[in-house]
N, C-alpha and C positions, 0 to 999 in steps of 0.2 A: 425660604428654600422653594424652589419650583417643583410643582407635582408633575410626575410623568403621566402621560395618558395610558389607560388600561391596555390599549392595543400594543403598547411597547413592553409592558412589564408582564402581562399575562402570559405570553409564551414561556418565559423564564420560571414563573410560578408553576405552570403546568409541567415543565421539564423536571423540577425538584420533586413533584408529586407523582411522577411516572411510576408504573408497577415495576416491582424487582425484576421480573423477567425481561423487561426492556433493557434495564441497565445492565443485567447479565449479558445479553446478546451484544449490546454495544461495547461492552468491556472485552469480551472474547474477540470480536471483530477488530478492535482497536490492538490487542495484543498480536493478532495474527497479521495485521498489516505491518506493525513495527518489526516483527521478526522476518516477514517475507522481504521487506525492502532492506533490512540489515543483511540478510544473506546475499541479496543482489550486490551490495556494497562489497562484501568479501569476496564475491566472485569476480567482480571487477579488478579488485586488488590482485587476486590470484592471476588472473589473465595478464595484467600488467607486469607483475614481478616474475613469473615464471614461463608462461606460454610465449609471450611475445618479447622476451628478454633479448636485448640487442637489436631489436627492430626500431627503425626510426618511427616517431610517434606512436610508441606502444600504448600510451593512454588512449589515444583515439581508437586504436584497433580494438583494445580491450572493451571499451565502452560500446563499440559497435557490436562486438560479440555478445555482450550481455543484452543488448537491445534485440538481437536476433533471437537469443534464447528466451527472453521474456515474451516477445511477440508470438513465437512459436507455441510456448506454454499457454498463453492466453488464448490462442486461436483453437488449439485442440481441447483445451479445457471448456471453453465455450461451446463448441460444436458438440461435445459429449453431453452437456447439459441440455442442449436444444433436442438432441435425439432422444434422451431419456425422459425428458420432461414432456 
């Protein structure tokens, strides 16, 4: 069996031995990201099925609306952080 060098295995060992607080923050961040992008998916479905019903290429229009909504949210959220921070 071939021995792995320490520079390859050591980061994984350090990750397992990380403090609980770091694991808690990463778990919360992961759950937040999954739910945020899940809601964006439902928003695209809503636009496609109800708002742009009967419009040609409704899926493209709905994805563009979600993109505009997401960019607007990111811009205003980021600018508020810069001003308050």
